[in-house]
VMD Tcl script that draws the C-alpha trace (Angstrom):
set ca {
  {39.41 107.98 161.67}
  {40.22 106.25 158.26}
  {38.64 102.96 159.90}
  {35.37 105.27 160.45}
  {35.63 106.08 156.75}
  {35.96 102.54 155.53}
  {32.99 101.55 157.52}
  {31.22 104.50 156.03}
  {32.29 103.48 152.87}
  {31.33 99.27 152.88}
  {27.96 100.44 154.80}
  {27.07 103.25 151.45}
  {28.34 99.52 149.58}
  {25.69 97.50 151.11}
  {23.08 100.14 150.75}
  {23.72 100.27 146.62}
  {23.26 96.34 146.54}
  {20.07 96.28 148.95}
  {22.02 94.59 151.64}
  {22.32 96.00 155.13}
  {24.66 95.24 157.77}
  {22.99 94.36 161.04}
  {22.64 97.19 163.91}
  {23.68 94.95 166.89}
  {25.51 91.46 167.07}
  {22.34 89.10 167.27}
  {20.04 87.77 165.64}
  {22.07 87.83 162.37}
  {20.71 89.53 159.45}
  {20.62 87.35 156.11}
  {24.06 86.70 154.53}
  {22.73 87.82 150.54}
  {24.14 86.87 148.05}
  {27.09 87.05 145.80}
  {26.79 90.97 144.91}
  {27.67 91.34 148.44}
  {31.64 89.60 147.52}
  {32.97 92.92 146.81}
  {31.24 94.66 149.44}
  {33.04 92.15 152.19}
  {35.98 92.24 150.18}
  {36.60 95.59 150.66}
  {35.74 95.70 154.50}
  {38.21 93.11 155.02}
  {40.68 94.57 153.29}
  {40.03 97.86 156.04}
  {40.50 95.35 158.50}
  {43.53 94.29 158.06}
  {45.57 91.42 158.42}
  {44.85 88.57 158.03}
  {41.60 89.06 156.92}
  {42.94 91.43 154.30}
  {44.72 88.47 152.95}
  {41.90 86.66 152.68}
  {40.38 89.47 150.10}
  {43.93 89.33 148.72}
  {43.58 85.84 147.62}
  {40.33 85.92 146.19}
  {38.35 84.50 148.91}
  {34.81 85.45 148.78}
  {32.46 85.63 151.95}
  {29.16 86.64 152.30}
  {29.21 87.92 155.71}
  {32.14 89.19 157.18}
  {32.00 91.14 160.24}
  {34.33 92.07 162.90}
  {31.92 92.57 166.13}
  {32.40 91.02 169.25}
  {33.53 87.01 168.12}
  {32.86 87.97 164.72}
  {30.67 85.66 161.73}
  {31.75 85.27 158.58}
  {30.15 83.04 156.11}
  {32.97 81.88 152.92}
  {31.94 80.23 149.56}
  {33.93 77.77 147.53}
  {32.54 76.87 144.45}
  {30.40 79.12 141.97}
  {27.12 79.99 143.99}
  {25.52 81.37 141.62}
  {25.74 78.23 139.06}
  {25.65 75.41 141.44}
  {23.10 72.64 141.19}
  {24.36 71.66 144.34}
  {25.13 73.13 147.08}
  {26.08 72.28 150.77}
  {26.09 74.70 153.59}
  {28.77 74.28 157.31}
  {27.65 75.02 160.47}
  {30.41 74.54 162.84}
  {29.68 74.20 166.79}
  {30.57 75.22 170.23}
  {33.73 77.73 170.51}
  {34.21 78.31 166.92}
  {35.00 82.32 166.58}
  {35.79 84.33 163.51}
  {39.38 84.01 165.25}
  {39.92 80.39 165.03}
  {37.99 80.62 161.18}
  {40.88 79.61 159.74}
  {43.24 78.73 162.09}
  {41.18 76.42 164.02}
  {40.19 76.37 167.53}
  {43.47 75.81 169.25}
  {45.62 75.88 166.29}
  {44.80 72.59 164.96}
  {43.74 73.43 161.14}
  {41.04 69.76 161.51}
  {38.89 72.14 163.73}
  {38.84 75.29 160.86}
  {35.04 75.73 159.17}
  {37.07 77.28 156.18}
  {39.29 74.50 156.69}
  {36.76 71.85 156.80}
  {34.82 73.33 154.14}
  {37.98 73.71 151.81}
  {38.42 69.79 152.11}
  {34.38 68.96 151.52}
  {34.48 71.28 148.42}
  {37.74 69.31 146.95}
  {36.00 65.48 147.82}
  {33.22 66.70 145.97}
  {35.03 67.99 142.86}
  {37.15 64.97 142.86}
  {34.15 62.17 142.85}
  {32.14 64.20 140.11}
  {34.92 66.85 138.55}
  {31.99 67.94 136.20}
  {28.88 68.48 138.92}
  {28.26 72.06 139.40}
  {28.85 72.69 143.29}
  {29.77 75.21 146.25}
  {30.16 74.59 150.18}
  {29.38 77.72 152.03}
  {31.34 77.61 155.41}
  {28.54 78.99 157.94}
  {29.95 81.07 160.74}
  {26.68 83.48 160.58}
  {25.66 83.15 164.19}
  {27.53 82.70 167.79}
  {28.09 79.57 169.31}
  {28.40 79.02 172.51}
  {31.67 79.75 174.21}
  {31.37 76.24 176.16}
  {29.50 73.84 177.69}
  {27.32 75.13 180.27}
  {26.49 78.36 177.60}
  {25.53 75.76 175.57}
  {22.94 74.25 177.33}
  {20.38 76.24 177.25}
  {20.30 76.34 173.35}
  {19.36 80.16 172.65}
  {22.30 80.44 170.32}
  {21.04 77.96 168.63}
  {17.84 79.06 168.31}
  {19.41 82.59 167.29}
  {21.37 80.46 165.04}
  {18.73 78.66 163.29}
  {16.99 81.23 162.13}
  {20.28 83.08 160.78}
  {20.53 80.17 158.81}
  {16.89 80.37 157.55}
  {17.30 83.43 156.33}
  {19.42 83.19 154.34}
  {18.01 79.21 153.44}
  {15.59 81.17 152.39}
  {17.61 83.43 149.83}
  {19.50 80.88 148.41}
  {15.71 79.25 147.53}
  {14.51 81.98 146.46}
  {18.15 83.02 143.88}
  {18.69 78.94 143.13}
  {15.65 77.64 142.98}
  {16.51 74.56 140.86}
  {19.35 73.68 143.35}
  {19.40 71.08 145.83}
  {21.27 72.01 149.28}
  {22.29 69.71 151.95}
  {22.82 70.98 155.33}
  {25.80 69.81 157.07}
  {26.27 70.35 160.95}
  {29.23 69.89 163.41}
  {28.31 68.83 167.23}
  {26.52 72.09 168.23}
  {26.25 73.09 164.79}
  {24.00 69.94 164.43}
  {21.62 71.45 166.37}
  {21.32 74.95 164.53}
  {20.83 73.15 161.51}
  {17.47 70.84 162.46}
  {16.17 73.71 164.14}
  {16.81 75.94 160.63}
  {15.54 72.53 158.89}
  {11.98 72.53 160.21}
  {10.63 75.53 158.40}
  {12.78 75.60 155.79}
  {12.62 75.72 152.06}
  {12.00 72.77 149.83}
  {15.24 73.19 148.56}
  {16.60 71.43 151.66}
  {16.85 68.00 151.09}
  {19.40 66.40 153.16}
  {20.26 67.27 157.30}
  {24.09 65.56 158.07}
  {24.83 65.57 161.88}
  {28.81 65.28 162.58}
  {29.07 63.76 165.94}
  {25.33 66.13 166.97}
  {24.63 66.93 170.45}
  {21.16 66.85 169.54}
  {18.29 67.34 166.92}
  {15.47 69.13 169.18}
  {13.50 66.24 168.98}
  {13.36 62.09 169.70}
  {13.39 60.72 166.42}
  {14.27 62.08 162.57}
  {11.26 61.45 161.64}
  {9.52 63.70 163.95}
  {11.68 66.46 161.91}
  {8.77 68.15 159.13}
  {9.88 68.32 155.60}
  {10.09 64.85 154.52}
  {13.84 66.07 154.59}
  {16.26 62.76 154.72}
  {18.52 62.45 158.51}
  {22.02 61.25 158.00}
  {24.51 61.08 161.24}
  {28.35 59.83 161.31}
  {29.15 59.17 165.20}
  {32.72 57.81 166.32}
  {33.18 55.32 168.72}
  {35.99 57.40 169.64}
  {33.65 60.22 170.39}
  {33.48 61.74 173.91}
  {29.44 63.03 172.53}
  {28.24 59.06 172.50}
  {28.56 59.46 176.74}
  {26.83 62.74 176.68}
  {22.96 62.73 177.51}
  {19.88 64.27 176.20}
  {19.69 67.88 177.49}
  {16.39 69.65 178.41}
  {17.39 73.30 180.03}
  {15.74 76.48 179.65}
  {12.41 75.11 177.50}
  {14.41 73.93 174.77}
  {15.30 69.94 174.19}
  {18.19 68.90 172.47}
  {16.48 65.88 172.22}
  {18.15 62.02 171.77}
  {21.70 62.20 169.36}
  {21.18 62.19 166.39}
  {24.09 59.25 166.33}
  {21.68 57.38 168.75}
  {20.34 54.10 167.01}
  {17.00 54.98 168.43}
  {17.20 58.12 166.98}
  {16.59 56.23 163.30}
  {18.98 58.68 161.10}
  {20.75 56.83 158.20}
  {24.01 56.09 159.65}
  {27.23 57.38 158.42}
  {30.47 55.75 158.15}
  {32.68 57.04 161.30}
  {35.42 54.31 160.85}
  {38.76 55.06 161.52}
  {37.71 58.74 162.47}
  {39.98 60.03 165.78}
  {38.21 61.56 168.16}
  {35.64 64.64 168.02}
  {37.29 66.56 165.06}
  {38.25 63.99 162.18}
  {34.80 63.55 160.43}
  {36.04 65.96 157.66}
  {39.80 64.78 157.64}
  {41.25 64.32 153.99}
  {41.02 59.82 153.69}
  {38.31 59.93 155.84}
  {35.10 57.70 154.96}
  {33.31 60.56 156.84}
  {34.34 63.18 154.37}
  {33.50 60.75 151.00}
  {30.04 59.82 152.41}
  {28.94 63.38 153.01}
  {30.17 64.52 149.99}
  {28.43 61.57 148.21}
  {25.31 62.57 149.90}
  {25.91 66.10 148.72}
  {26.34 65.33 145.47}
  {24.22 62.01 145.01}
  {20.53 62.62 145.02}
  {18.81 58.87 145.43}
  {22.23 57.35 144.45}
  {22.96 58.59 148.29}
  {21.10 56.03 149.36}
  {24.16 53.54 148.73}
  {26.10 55.28 151.47}
  {27.62 52.31 153.50}
  {25.96 52.17 156.86}
  {29.52 50.94 158.46}
  {29.85 53.40 161.84}
}
mol new
graphics top color blue
foreach p $ca { graphics top sphere $p radius 0.5 }
foreach p [lrange $ca 0 end-1] q [lrange $ca 1 end] { graphics top cylinder $p $q radius 0.2 }
display resetview
């Protein structure tokens, strides 16, 4: 009974700020803006540990939904005042249960941890910059390689992400937004960028499995496309995939794709791109912060 009562309170609060929870797990509705923070905090407190602890720690969320594998969109920094915004999208196997702890309990795989590391790197690079990072688990990633092959999750995720990007562009029209996708998340951000507002200036693929096209210059909008792919990453051995009518296209890390290269020297395996001290982490922060100066990011792989 207490859980039902808490749900009613959360829904009523959402209606009070013109936000409505999705009536079914997919597709996910637009996350909304900072008005959602207290609503999501109330929902997390009602959900109990560990989510109540997130609210108690003052963490801010645009989306929190325990249904199915769960959804969460966490904000680091002042989204209402940010000039530079990065949206980080994770890949296969990511769930709400692993949002903080990481797949297999490995912290470097956790979307919240990766977003925090990117935010800290940006702040260290330009302490006076007004920046924000969103850890965006606003879709249901595939559970494994077989479910990833069809690309259904990528399209649904791209639709949900595009809705959020329109909201961000409307609320922060002077801000520039960089999309950062890891692995399968790189496909999601690439598809979302195809019909995104002009505020989305850069797309970053970290060990991306594809972008839906064969070459970077096939993506509409004239956005800059960056890619990092470590020599030790298994994704280098994955061929282009075309199943169920959706082509993953050429890997963004393949030189023939034509992405602007980001350094990945020293990155170990598939999940080490956003760890402290990584050249890839420094480079992604430079892209988000750099504007035209991002062209000077090193091209070492």
